N, C-alpha and C positions, 0 to 999 in steps of 0.2 A: 095722232095725239092732237093735230092740227083741229080738231073739233072742241076740245077742251083747253083753252089758252089760259082758263084760271088754274087749273091743275097744274100746269108747265109752271106759271108765276109762282104757285105755292112752293114746287120744288125748286125753281130759283132761290127763292128767299131761303128756304133751307138749307139748299148746299153753300149758299153763300156764309149763311151763320156757323154752319159747322165748319167750314174753311176756316174763316178767321180766328175761330176758339181754339181749333187744333194747331193752327201757327202760335198762336198766345200760349196755348200749353207749352208746345215745344221750348218756348222762349223762357217760360218758366222753369221748365225742369233745369236750365242753367242759373238761375236767378233764384238763390232759396231765399226763406226769411219772409219777412212780413212784405218785403217790398216785391217779391213773386206772388203773392197773395193779393195785394193791390192790383197788379198787373192782371191778374187774371180774374179777378171781380170785374174789374172796368171792362175786361174784352167782351164779356157777356152782353154789357150793354153795348158796347160800340159793333159787335156782331149783330145783335139785333136790330139798331138802327142803320146798318148799310143795309142789311137784307131788307129792311120796311123801303130804303130810299131805292132800292134797285128792284124792287118789286113792283113800286108806284110808277117809275119810268120805264115803260112797255119797250121802248127802243134798246135798253141796254139788255134786259134778261131774255125777252122773248125771241128776238133776232139771232141770237146764239144758238138757242134750242130748234127753233125752225131750220136753221142751215144744218146744224147736225143731223134732223129727220129727214131732210131732203136727200141727204147724201146715202 
């Protein structure tokens, strides 16, 4: 996998977005009504933005996967 750093970066971005949205969805289960829907709606944009930032910053995303693959 070290031959394909862009694939690892894409996986890192995807996993960050899924993790953030899943956490906010669990929060949304406790907060009902329009406020919960608003939080869930905003979490999609926050998840994509943070995943994009972590994908841009190779030191954050790729180091974790490279350490994992070396073990």
